[in-house]
N, C-alpha and C positions, 0 to 999 in steps of 0.2 A: 311443632315449634322448635323442639330441641335439635332436630336434625338440621333445620335451616341454620340455626345459630352455630351448630357444630361445623357445618359446611363453611359458613362465613369466617369463623375463627381459624379453620384449617387452611383454606385456600385464599382468602382475601389478602393476606400479607404477600403471598407469592404473586398474585395477580398485580398488586400494587407495585412490587419490586420489578416485575418484568416490564411494567409500563413506564416507571419513573427512572429506573437505572440507566437505560440508554440515553436519556436526556441529560443526566448528570455526567456522563462520560464523554460527551461531545466537547471538543475544544473550540473556543471562540476564534482562535487563529490557526492558520495552517502551519504545522511544524516545519515544513520545508521553507516557508517564508521566514520563519524565525531563525532557522539555521543560516539562510542566505544573508540576513541582516547581521548576524554575529560574525560570519566570515568576512563580509564586506568591511566591517570595522577593524579587522586585523590588518597589521602592516602587510604590504604586498609580498614581502619575502617569507612571511609565515603562512600564507594561504596555500591550499593544496595546488599541485601542479595542474595546469590547464583549467584553472578555476572559472574563467569566463565561459568556456564551453560547458562545463559541469553545471554552472548556474543557469545557462540557457535551457539545458535539458530538464533541470529541476522545475523551471517555471512553466513548462508545457502542461496543458490541462490533461488530466488522466482520461483515458477512454471510458465511455459510458458502457453500462452493461449492454451487450449485444453488438457493440461496435467492433469492427475487426481490430486485431492487435497490430500495433505499428511494427513495421519490418525492422529487424535488427540482426547484427552479426556478432557472434561470440567466438572467441578462440577456445579450442579444446584443450584438455589437459596434456595432450600429446605435443603441444608446442606450436609448430607451424601451421597446423590445420585450423580452419575456421568453418563455422556452420551459420548459414543464413536462413532465417525463418521462411522467407518466400520460396526457397528451393523445395520445401516439403509440400506435399499435396495441399494446395490452397482450398480445395473444396471439402476437406475433412477437418473436423475439430481436432485441436491439439491441447494437451495439458502440459504446462511448463512447471517444473518443480525446481526451485532454487534452494538448496540446503547443503549443509555440511555433514558428512557422515564420518567424521573423525572422532 
C-alpha cells in the first residue's frame, strides 16, 4: 500500500501538469489576427511599408503537418543573389533554420 501511495504522490503531480499545462497555454485568439487589428487601427503613415501585402501573407492558413512547404524566394547575405525553395531537389526533405548567430 505504501508503494502505491508513494507512486501517486511522486508522479501524479507531473502527470496532472503534463495534461493540464498545455490547455492553459493555448490562446483563445490568433496572435497574428491581434497584430493585424492593432496595425489596422494605426494611421496609414505609421503602418509598416507594404502593409497590405504583409497583411495578406499573415492571413494565409499555415500548412498542416505533412503538407508540402509553400514555395518562397529569399535574398542571400551576399546581396544580389536569391534562393528559391523549388530549385532544390523537390523529392528530398529539407530542414529550414531561421536564426541569428550574432
